[in-house]
One Martini backbone bead per residue (centre of mass of N, CA, C, O) as a GRO file, in nm:
protein
   66
    1MET     BB    1  -8.403   1.552  -4.782
    2ILE     BB    2  -8.220   1.294  -4.668
    3ARG     BB    3  -7.942   1.264  -4.491
    4GLN     BB    4  -7.682   1.126  -4.319
    5ASP     BB    5  -7.727   1.357  -4.071
    6SER     BB    6  -8.019   1.224  -4.076
    7LEU     BB    7  -8.354   1.160  -3.926
    8ALA     BB    8  -8.644   0.980  -3.989
    9THR     BB    9  -8.986   0.977  -3.889
   10ALA     BB   10  -9.248   0.742  -3.901
   11ARG     BB   11  -9.622   0.724  -3.960
   12HIS     BB   12  -9.779   0.535  -4.171
   13GLY     BB   13  -9.551   0.634  -4.403
   14LYS     BB   14  -9.506   0.916  -4.259
   15VAL     BB   15  -9.350   1.196  -4.207
   16VAL     BB   16  -9.308   1.346  -3.861
   17GLY     BB   17  -8.982   1.356  -3.836
   18ILE     BB   18  -8.662   1.528  -3.769
   19PHE     BB   19  -8.320   1.456  -3.731
   20LEU     BB   20  -8.045   1.656  -3.651
   21SER     BB   21  -7.740   1.753  -3.666
   22LYS     BB   22  -7.555   1.992  -3.546
   23ASP     BB   23  -7.412   2.081  -3.804
   24ARG     BB   24  -7.668   2.107  -3.971
   25MET     BB   25  -7.818   2.310  -3.791
   26GLU     BB   26  -7.591   2.535  -3.807
   27ALA     BB   27  -7.610   2.563  -4.120
   28LEU     BB   28  -7.912   2.656  -4.132
   29VAL     BB   29  -7.884   2.903  -3.956
   30GLU     BB   30  -7.672   3.046  -4.132
   31SER     BB   31  -7.842   3.056  -4.383
   32MET     BB   32  -8.079   3.232  -4.257
   33GLU     BB   33  -7.901   3.466  -4.177
   34LEU     BB   34  -7.794   3.545  -4.462
   35LEU     BB   35  -8.097   3.583  -4.589
   36THR     BB   36  -8.140   3.856  -4.394
   37ASP     BB   37  -7.907   3.991  -4.555
   38PRO     BB   38  -7.905   4.245  -4.782
   39GLU     BB   39  -7.617   4.218  -4.890
   40PHE     BB   40  -7.619   3.920  -4.953
   41LYS     BB   41  -7.870   3.922  -5.143
   42LYS     BB   42  -7.733   4.107  -5.353
   43ALA     BB   43  -7.483   3.925  -5.409
   44LEU     BB   44  -7.643   3.675  -5.498
   45LYS     BB   45  -7.798   3.808  -5.733
   46GLU     BB   46  -7.547   3.891  -5.894
   47HIS     BB   47  -7.425   3.616  -5.928
   48LYS     BB   48  -7.673   3.475  -6.070
   49SER     BB   49  -7.660   3.701  -6.311
   50GLY     BB   50  -7.330   3.746  -6.374
   51LYS     BB   51  -7.209   4.028  -6.232
   52THR     BB   52  -6.974   3.871  -6.125
   53LYS     BB   53  -6.624   3.850  -6.043
   54LEU     BB   54  -6.374   3.625  -6.066
   55HIS     BB   55  -6.085   3.550  -5.851
   56ASP     BB   56  -5.768   3.476  -5.803
   57VAL     BB   57  -5.599   3.450  -5.510
   58ALA     BB   58  -5.311   3.488  -5.619
   59GLU     BB   59  -5.363   3.752  -5.773
   60LEU     BB   60  -5.463   3.915  -5.528
   61ASP     BB   61  -5.204   3.887  -5.359
   62ALA     BB   62  -5.014   4.021  -5.565
   63GLU     BB   63  -5.171   4.297  -5.574
   64MET     BB   64  -5.148   4.361  -5.261
   65SER     BB   65  -4.816   4.336  -5.257
   66ALA     BB   66  -4.746   4.573  -5.481
   0.00000   0.00000   0.00000
């Protein structure tokens, strides 16, 4: 999928290269780094399976200051 911050080059109707913005490239590198972290992969798997509980930030702040 080519996004607004990307540019594809084609030769004879086939994409042969993609240019990415600096921000997009940094986001991709960050994603790759996260996906190599075993703790992150475990947390992501738990989240996708519905095992994580989401909390409202305001509630957490109230609990922490109590």
